[in-house]
C-alpha positions in Angstrom: 98.4 86.0 127.1 101.0 87.1 129.6 104.2 88.8 128.7 106.3 85.5 129.0 103.9 83.8 126.6 104.0 86.7 124.2 107.9 86.8 124.2 108.0 83.0 123.7 105.8 83.5 120.6 107.9 86.2 119.2 111.4 85.1 120.2 112.1 81.4 120.7 115.4 80.4 119.3 115.3 76.6 120.4 116.5 74.5 117.6 117.4 77.5 115.6 120.3 76.0 113.8 118.2 73.2 112.3 115.5 75.6 111.3 118.2 77.9 109.6 119.4 75.1 107.5 116.0 74.6 106.1 115.4 78.1 104.8 118.6 78.9 102.9 116.7 79.2 99.6 114.2 81.5 101.4 117.1 83.7 102.6 118.4 84.0 99.1 115.0 84.8 97.8 114.5 87.5 100.6 117.9 89.1 99.6 116.8 89.1 95.9 113.4 90.7 96.8 115.1 93.3 99.0 117.4 94.3 96.2 114.5 94.6 93.8 112.4 96.4 96.3 115.3 98.9 97.1 115.8 99.8 93.4 112.2 100.1 92.5 111.2 101.9 95.6 113.6 104.7 94.6 111.5 105.6 91.6 108.2 104.9 93.5 109.2 107.8 95.9 110.5 110.1 93.1 107.1 109.6 91.2 104.9 109.9 94.2 103.4 106.4 93.7 103.2 105.2 97.2 99.4 105.1 97.2 99.6 103.3 93.7 101.7 100.5 95.3 98.8 99.8 97.8 96.3 99.8 95.0 98.3 97.3 92.9 98.8 95.0 95.9 95.1 94.7 96.4 94.5 93.4 92.9 97.5 91.3 93.2 96.0 89.7 96.3 92.8 89.1 94.4 94.7 87.3 91.6 96.5 85.3 94.2 93.3 84.3 96.0 91.6 83.4 92.7 94.5 81.2 91.8 94.5 79.6 95.2 90.7 79.0 94.8 91.0 77.2 91.4 94.1 75.4 92.3 96.7 77.0 90.0 100.0 78.7 90.7 99.5 81.6 93.3 102.5 83.4 92.2 101.2 83.5 88.5 97.9 84.7 89.8 99.5 87.4 91.7 101.5 88.6 88.7 98.3 88.7 86.6 96.6 90.9 89.1 99.5 93.1 89.6 100.2 93.7 86.0 96.5 94.2 85.2 96.3 96.9 87.9 99.6 98.5 86.8 98.4 98.7 83.2 95.2 100.3 84.2 96.8 102.9 86.3 99.4 103.5 83.6 96.8 103.9 80.9 94.2 105.8 82.7 95.9 107.9 85.5 97.5 110.7 83.6 97.1 113.4 86.3 97.9 112.8 90.0 94.2 113.4 90.8 93.2 110.9 88.2 95.5 108.4 89.6 94.4 108.8 93.2 90.7 108.4 92.1 91.3 105.4 90.2 93.5 103.7 92.9 90.6 104.6 95.5 88.2 102.6 93.2 90.7 99.7 92.6 91.7 99.2 96.3 88.2 98.2 97.7 87.3 96.3 94.6 90.5 94.1 94.6 90.2 93.6 98.3 86.7 92.6 98.1 87.3 90.2 95.3 90.2 88.7 97.2 88.1 88.1 100.3 85.2 86.6 98.3 87.7 84.0 96.7 89.2 83.3 100.1 85.8 82.7 101.5 85.0 80.2 98.8 88.3 78.5 99.3 88.0 75.3 101.4 91.7 74.4 102.0 94.1 75.2 104.7 93.5 78.4 106.7 97.3 79.1 106.7 97.2 79.4 102.8 94.6 82.1 103.3 96.5 84.0 106.1 99.7 83.8 104.2 98.5 85.7 101.2 97.6 88.7 103.5 100.6 88.8 105.9 103.3 86.7 104.3 104.9 83.5 105.7 108.2 81.6 105.5 107.9 79.1 102.8 110.2 76.3 101.8 111.5 77.7 98.6 113.0 75.0 96.4 115.8 75.5 93.9 113.5 75.7 90.9 111.3 78.4 92.6 114.3 80.4 93.6 115.7 80.4 90.1 112.3 81.5 88.7 112.2 84.2 91.3 115.7 85.4 90.7 115.3 85.2 86.9 112.2 87.3 87.0 113.8 89.9 89.4 116.9 90.1 87.2 114.7 90.8 84.1 112.9 93.5 86.0 116.1 95.1 87.2 117.8 94.8 83.8 114.6 96.6 82.2 114.9 99.2 84.9 118.6 99.9 84.3 117.9 100.1 80.6 115.3 103.1 81.1 117.2 104.4 84.2 118.4 107.8 82.8 115.4 108.9 80.9 113.0 107.6 83.7 115.0 109.6 86.2 114.7 112.7 84.0 111.0 112.1 83.5 110.5 111.6 87.3 112.2 114.9 88.2 110.7 117.2 85.6 108.2 115.4 83.3 107.2 118.6 81.4 110.9 119.5 80.5 111.6 115.7 79.6 108.7 115.7 77.3 109.8 118.9 75.6 113.2 117.4 75.0 111.6 114.4 73.3 111.6 111.8 76.0 108.7 109.5 75.8 107.3 110.3 79.3 104.0 108.5 78.8 105.6 105.3 77.4 108.2 105.4 80.3 105.5 105.7 82.9 103.7 102.7 81.5 106.8 100.6 81.4 107.7 101.5 85.0 104.1 100.7 86.1 104.4 97.2 84.6 107.7 96.7 86.3 106.3 98.0 89.6 103.4 95.5 89.3 105.8 92.7 88.8 107.8 93.9 91.8 104.7 94.1 93.9 103.7 90.4 93.0 107.1 89.2 93.9 107.2 91.0 97.2 103.9 89.6 98.4 105.5 86.2 98.8 107.5 87.7 101.7 105.4 90.4 103.4 101.9 89.6 102.1 99.5 91.8 100.2 98.7 94.2 103.0 102.3 95.1 104.0 104.1 95.2 100.8 104.9 98.9 101.4 107.5 97.9 103.8 109.7 96.6 100.9 108.7 99.2 98.2 108.2 102.3 100.2 109.9 102.5 103.6 113.6 101.7 102.6 113.6 104.4 99.9 111.7 106.8 102.3 114.3 106.1 104.9 117.2 106.7 102.4 115.7 110.0 101.3 115.8 111.3 105.0 119.6 111.0 105.3 120.9 112.0 101.9 120.1 113.9 98.7 122.6 112.2 96.6 120.8 110.2 93.8 123.3 107.3 93.8 123.6 107.2 97.7 119.8 107.1 97.8 119.7 104.0 95.7 122.5 102.2 97.5 121.0 103.1 101.0 117.4 102.0 99.8 118.9 98.6 98.7 120.8 98.1 101.9 117.8 98.9 104.1 115.4 96.7 102.1 117.8 93.7 102.1 118.5 94.3 105.8 114.8 94.3 106.7 113.9 91.4 104.5 116.7 89.0 105.5 116.7 90.2 109.0 113.0 89.7 109.3 113.4 86.1 108.1 116.1 85.3 110.5 114.0 86.7 113.5 110.9 85.0 112.3 112.5 81.6 112.5 112.6 82.1 116.2 109.0 82.9 116.7 105.5 81.5 115.9 104.1 84.5 114.2 104.2 85.4 110.4 107.2 87.0 109.0 105.6 90.3 108.2 105.6 91.8 111.6 109.4 91.3 111.7 110.1 92.8 108.3 107.8 95.8 108.8 109.1 96.5 112.3 112.7 96.4 111.1 111.8 98.7 108.1 110.0 101.0 110.6 112.9 101.2 112.9 115.4 101.9 110.1 113.0 104.9 108.9 112.8 106.2 112.5 116.6 106.2 112.9 117.1 107.9 109.5 114.3 110.4 110.3 116.1 111.4 113.5 119.4 111.6 111.7 117.9 113.8 109.0 116.2 116.0 111.6 119.5 116.5 113.6 121.4 117.3 110.5 118.8 119.8 109.3 118.7 121.5 112.7 122.6 121.8 112.7 122.4 123.1 109.1 119.8 125.8 110.2 121.9 126.7 113.3 125.0 127.1 111.2 123.2 129.4 108.7 121.8 131.4 111.5 125.3 131.9 113.1 126.9 132.9 109.7 124.1 135.5 109.3 124.6 136.9 112.6 
């Protein structure tokens, strides 16, 4: 493939207006998932659960692949797989070392199961590929309402436990000494994380779900230490990457995930540069004051 053909595959905005009119619900769905990913991702970073997100996504992929194989709802299968993985991690992974060991076992198992189910599936190849890398789907009003309702329920639950969860995330030992139910909060959050992973897979696929649940929050943490501003920036970055990825993908012939992940990566790079410049200026300022 030459450069011109590659660019035509990635950026081709012929009939863009007609295509845009067909994906209004998908854009709203992307915005909802971006909002959810930005909020949940903040606690994922605080609790050092980036590796856990990847492990949950593998079992979510296995559940979705099994649902595809037997002809049931893929989203429901994805939810079952995600919540099962989240509960397993929440119940068994008390220490960080335990969590990493369990995740290391779950990831290849879930991926192997998913590949097995997809190899047995005799339907359209696009359905298989979409589970891994995401795709722009025609989201009807009912699907959008279900997605939005589920996301709102997750965000409402997250807001309800926000203060004790923040305390437990920053200093779990002190929080437990103060009577905060640290273990129960961890289990509840893992379930909320599992649901968020399952919903995010609809946009970026099982293999690249980190772009919604990790990268925006990581980028926000590079430019500010304010808890409120971190949450705000994380949401803004996640929504921008998701909606922007959908808008760009309409003009190409490749799946949506490369656009979403590339936008997320570029946002992170910019934030990292800004953070490095600020840190360098702060260090120089302290040196000058000392001198």
